[in-house]
C-alpha positions in Angstrom: 0.0 0.0 0.0 2.9 2.4 0.8 4.3 1.8 -2.8 0.9 3.0 -4.1 1.0 6.0 -1.7 -1.7 4.8 0.6 -1.3 4.4 4.4 -2.3 1.3 6.3 -5.3 3.3 7.7 -6.7 3.4 4.2 -7.2 -0.4 4.3 -9.1 -0.2 7.5 -11.3 2.7 6.6 -15.0 2.0 6.1 -16.7 2.7 2.8 -19.8 4.9 2.5 -21.8 1.8 1.7 -20.6 0.1 4.9 -21.6 3.2 6.9 -25.0 3.3 5.3 -25.5 -0.4 5.9 -24.7 0.0 9.6 -27.0 3.0 10.0 -29.8 1.0 8.3 -29.1 -1.9 10.6 -29.2 0.3 13.7 -32.6 1.8 12.6 -34.1 -1.7 12.5 -32.7 -2.4 16.0 -34.2 0.9 17.4 -37.5 0.2 15.6 -37.6 -3.3 17.0 -37.1 -1.9 20.5 -40.1 0.5 19.8 -42.3 -2.4 18.7 -41.3 -4.4 21.8 -42.0 -1.4 24.2 -45.3 -0.5 22.6 -46.5 -4.1 22.5 -45.6 -4.4 26.2 -47.7 -1.3 26.9 -50.5 -2.7 24.8 -50.6 -5.9 26.8 -50.4 -4.0 30.1 -53.4 -1.9 29.0 -55.4 -4.9 27.8 -54.7 -6.6 31.2 -56.6 -3.7 32.9 -59.7 -4.7 30.9 -59.2 -8.3 31.9 -58.9 -7.4 35.6 -62.1 -5.3 35.4 -63.9 -8.2 33.6 -64.4 -6.1 30.4 -63.9 -7.1 26.8 -61.0 -5.6 25.0 -62.1 -3.6 21.9 -59.4 -4.9 19.6 -56.7 -7.5 19.4 -53.0 -6.9 19.2 -53.0 -8.9 16.0 -55.5 -6.5 14.4 -53.4 -3.5 15.5 -50.4 -5.2 13.8 -52.3 -5.7 10.6 -53.4 -2.0 10.7 -49.7 -1.0 11.1 -48.8 -3.1 8.0 -51.7 -1.5 6.1 -50.6 2.0 7.1 -47.1 1.1 5.8 -48.5 0.0 2.4 -51.1 2.8 2.3 -50.2 5.9 4.4 -53.6 7.3 3.7 -55.3 4.3 5.5 -57.3 5.1 8.5 -55.7 4.1 11.8 -57.8 2.4 14.3 -61.5 2.6 14.8 -62.9 6.0 14.1 -64.2 7.7 17.3 -66.9 10.3 17.5 -65.8 14.0 17.7 -67.5 16.4 20.1 -70.0 17.2 17.3 -70.8 13.5 16.8 -69.0 13.0 13.4 -66.5 10.1 13.3 -62.9 11.2 13.4 -60.6 9.3 11.2 -56.8 9.7 11.3 -54.2 8.6 8.9 -50.6 7.9 9.7 -49.4 11.2 8.3 -51.9 13.1 10.4 -51.0 11.2 13.5 -47.2 11.8 13.0 -47.8 15.5 12.3 -49.7 16.2 15.5 -47.7 18.6 17.7 -49.1 16.9 20.7 -52.0 14.6 21.6 -55.3 16.3 21.8 -56.9 17.0 25.2 -58.9 14.1 26.3 -62.1 14.6 28.4 -60.6 12.8 31.4 -57.8 15.4 31.5 -60.4 17.9 32.7 -61.3 16.0 35.9 -60.0 17.7 39.0 -57.3 16.4 41.3 -58.4 14.3 44.2 -61.8 13.7 42.7 -62.7 9.9 42.8 -63.4 8.4 39.4 -66.6 6.4 38.8 -66.7 3.2 36.8 -67.6 4.9 33.5 -64.7 7.2 33.8 -62.3 4.3 34.5 -63.6 2.5 31.5 -63.2 5.6 29.4 -59.6 5.9 30.6 -58.9 2.2 29.9 -60.2 2.7 26.4 -58.1 5.8 25.9 -55.0 4.1 27.2 -55.6 1.1 24.8 -56.1 3.5 21.9 -52.8 5.3 22.7 -50.9 2.0 23.0 -52.5 0.8 19.7 -51.4 4.0 18.0 -47.9 3.7 19.3 -47.7 0.0 18.2 -49.0 0.9 14.7 -46.4 3.6 14.3 -43.7 1.4 15.6 -44.6 -1.3 13.1 -44.6 1.3 10.3 -41.1 2.5 11.4 -39.9 -1.1 11.6 -41.1 -1.8 8.1 -39.5 1.4 6.8 -36.2 0.6 8.5 -36.2 -3.0 7.2 -37.0 -1.8 3.7 -33.9 0.4 3.9 -31.8 -2.3 5.5 -32.7 -5.3 3.3 -30.6 -4.3 0.3 -27.5 -4.1 2.5 -28.0 -7.3 4.4 -29.6 -9.8 1.9 -30.6 -13.0 3.5 -30.3 -11.7 7.0 -33.8 -11.0 8.2 -34.3 -9.6 11.7 -37.1 -10.6 14.0 -40.4 -9.5 12.5 -42.9 -7.4 14.5 -45.0 -10.6 14.8 -42.1 -12.4 16.4 -41.3 -9.5 18.7 -45.0 -9.4 19.8 -44.9 -13.1 20.5 -41.7 -12.6 22.6 -43.5 -9.9 24.6 -46.5 -12.2 25.1 -44.3 -15.1 26.2 -42.4 -12.8 28.6 -45.6 -11.5 30.1 -47.1 -15.0 30.5 -43.9 -16.3 32.2 -43.7 -13.3 34.6 
């Protein structure tokens, strides 16, 4: 290498392609962690329904499908439309959800401090928490799919754990614990 005018450091330098591949791989790792965390929150919120003897309004499998649908069609409606204050159903797409500066004020946020909640308010809160967890999981799945689409060309044949597998890991962990 010195005869050609290159230093030994030149041999060990990384190429731009290697750097891009590593960044793409790290994005998938972060996205997988987000899927894991949001799935754990989803199961935690669903457990509150079980403890109260109430049916859960959706399944985690359905939320996962909606996340995949949002990836293939960013204009797809996320979740079950809920009525707005004027009674019209509110639909939200992934782009609208991601562009929100902050989550809108929820009716339960207006309850005073040290005021006991009745059963209807608790149910409303459980539903709100489950919708928030579902939103987080949908977006985490979309981010995982985006990251994996960027990663795949750099790491052909090396498929990371899918969102479905990650959710099953969370389910197994929660069942064991």
